[in-house]
N, C-alpha and C positions, 0 to 999 in steps of 0.2 A: 469468517470475518475478513473483510478486505483490508489490504494494507495500502495505503494511499500516500504517495510522495507529494509534499506541498513545497515547491521550490521557487526560485527566483534569484536574480541577481542582487547585489549589495544595494540596499536602499529602496528596494522594490515595495516593501511592506508586508513581508511574510508574516511577521509576528502579529501585526494587525489583523490579517486575515486568519490566522490560526486562532487568535482569541474569539473571533466571531463564530468560528466553527464550535469552539468550546461552549459558547453560549447556547448552542444547539444540542449540547450533550455529547459532543464528539470527543473522545480521548485524544490528546496531542502529545507526541514525544518531540521534545525540543532538543535537537542535536547540539546547538551551541551551548545550551545550559549543561548538558551531559559533558561536553568538552571542558567546560570551566570547572565542573566538579571533579573531572578526572585529573585535572592539573594539580589537585591537592594530594593526589595519589603519589606516594614516594616512587613507586615503580615507573609510572608514567613520567614523573619529573626527571628521572635518570635518563630516559631516552631523549628528552628535549635537551638536557645538559650536554650529552654526548654530541648532539648535533650543533647546538648554538653556543655552548659554553656554560661555566658554572654560574654566571651572573646574568642569565637570560630572563629571570623572573623578577617580578615586583614584590613587595612585602605581602601583597594579597594573592600571591601566586598565580599571577596573570602574566603572559608573555608581553615583555616590554615592546613598546611601540616600534623601535628600530628593528627588532627581531620578527616582528609580524611582517614588516616591509620585506625582510630577507626571505622569509618563508615563501612569499608569492613570487619573489624575483629569482631565487635559487631553485632550479628544477630538481636538482639532486637531493638537496636537503628536504624539500617539500615531499619528495617521494618516500624518504626514509620515514618521515613523521606519518605520512597517510598509510604506508604499509603496515604500520603498527596500530594506529588510531582507528582505522576503518573496521578492522576485525573486532577491536575492542568495543566500539560503540554498537556495532552489529550485535554482538553477544548481549550487551545491555538491553538493546531494543527487543531481541527475541524473548529475554526473561520478562520484560515489561508486558509484551503482547500476551504472555501466558496468564497474566492477571487481569486482562481486559475482558469485558463482556458487552460488545457492541456490534452494530452491523458493520462498522469499519473504523479504523483508526487512521490518524494523520501523523506523518513524520515531516516535521519542519526542518529542512536541510537546504542549504545554499548550493552545495557543490556536487550532490549526488548525480545529476545529469551529466555534468562535465567530466566527472570521474568514471563514467560508464557504469555506475552502480544502480541505475534506475530500474534494471531487470528484476531486482528483488521485490519490486512493488507491483501491485495489480493495476494501478492507475496512477497518472500524473496530473497534478493541477499546478499551473504555472501562475505566478504572481508577477505582474507588470505594472508599470506606471505611466503608460501612454498607449495610444492606438497604433503606434508605429515605433520603429527602433530609434529614430531621432528624438521624438517626444519623451520616449522612455528614458533615454540616456540623460536628457536634460533635466528632467523631474528627479531622477535619482541622484544626479550630481548635487542638485540644490539641497536636497535632504541630507545627504552625507556631509556636505560642508557645514550645515547647521548642527547636525547631531554629533559628528566626530571631529570636526575641525580640520578635515583633510583638504589638501589642495587639489586642484583639478588633475595635476600629474600623478598624484598618489592615487586618487580615485581611478584614473585611467589604467594605471598598472595593474590594480586588482581586477578591474572589470575586464581587462583583455584576457585574463586567465579563466573567465567564467563563460557559460554558454551565451550564444547569440540569441537575439529576439526570434529569429527564424527557427532556431533549434528548439526553442520552447514551444513554439507554434506547432511544430511537427510531432513533438513528443507528447504533448498534453491533451487530456480529454477536453479541457476547457482552460481559458486564460481569465483570471480575475484582475481587472484594471482598478488599482487603488486611487487613481486620479479622478475616477467617476464621482458624480454627486452621491450623497449618502443613500438615497432611495435605490439608485441603480446598482451601487456596491452592495447593499444588503440583499437586493433581489438576486444578484449573481451568486452570492454565497449560498442563499437558500435553494436556488435552482441546482447548483452542484450537489448539494446535500441530498435533494431528492432524487437525483440521478444515481448517486452512489447507494443510497438505500435500496432503490429499485434494482440495481445490478446485484446486490447482495441477495435479495429475495429470489431473483432468477438463478443465480448461482446455486443457492440451496435446492431449488427445484430439480436441478440437473445432477445433484449428488446421489450416488446409489448407496443409500444408508438405511433403507428400510428392509429388514429381514423378510425374505419370502419362504414360507413353510408349506411343505407338502408331507402329509402323514406325519405330522409333528417333527420333521426334520428340516433344517434350513437348507435350501437348494439353491439360493441365490439372493440377490439384493435388488430392490427397486428404487426409483425416484418418485418425486411428486407428479411427474407426468405419466405415471403408470407404465414406465418402460422398465424392463427387467433384464439384468444380466445374470445368467445361470452360472454356477460354479462349473458344472459340466456342459460344455456347448451342445452336447447331443442329448440333453436331458429331455427335451420335448419329443424327440424321435423315440427315445427309449420308452417313455411313458405311453406314447401312442401305440407302440407295438405290444406293450404288456397288458394294457387295459382296453385296447381298441376304443380309445376316446378321441373326441375332437377337442382341441385346445385353442381357444381364441384369446389373443393378447388383451382384448377389451373386457374379457370376462375372467381375467386372472385373479383379480382382487381390487380392492380399494383402500385408500388411505383413511385411517380413523381420525377423528377430531377435526380440527379447523385447516386441514390441508398444510399443516406444518409438521416437519419431520422431528421426532423425538426417538429416543432409544427404545422406548416402550412400544411404539407402533409396529405392527407386523401385517404383512400381506398374507392371507390365507389362499393358497392356490385352489382355485375351482376347476374341477374337471367335469366337462360335459359329456356324458355317455352318448355314443352313437347309437342310432336306431338301425337295428339290424333288419334288413330287408329280404328275409329268407321265407320262402314258401313251404309251408308244412305239407309234406307228401301224405 
């Protein structure tokens, strides 16, 4: 199962894109939601209170607006919170993944790329709001003003702490532009979904998970490409000497059923006897 990071700067439309993937049956882990739930945990609250003071939460256990601004402006305080919260959320994500059964899952997270946390994921999808950095900035600013009531200066302070348009372009397998018309937007999501499902199938084909048996003993493992890794690198040589047989990689065995790997499928090693060319006296 592939783990795919869905990321983008403030106001890019990550949640909108994530919900489109959900409509295609893709499980999505929303980091912001998990952060909000975590703030109701007394242990997490104590960490925040030590950094921002006892009066940093609203009655709904959300960080007050002035402390959100301080979080982005004060590098030292931001690092203390991140050093605690990133492992905390990663643990929740790993537990969540254990219960998912899909070709791939998405993690919707704004800051994973800028925090250098993207290596945890197999692929990255970037959400943007324009075909270039200038248009992207303008569109996101307009959205955040309407949605959050933030000023241009407040928006700029948050935005400068996040990744640049070019950084997203370099890191991502694809960029989904939420400013596109509905048909183009939907097509780009479906295209990314198709690529990821194909990538997962190719990955499965390369996994050495099919037991290879010889004389009822497992001697190695194969993948769907009929490639075999033997437990003993000298296995072929030893069999050749002992049984004077010719062994062809193409005749070693085949995958049962529909070319999909399951724990029950097994390669049976086929040995081809050599013809002895001896003249009888």
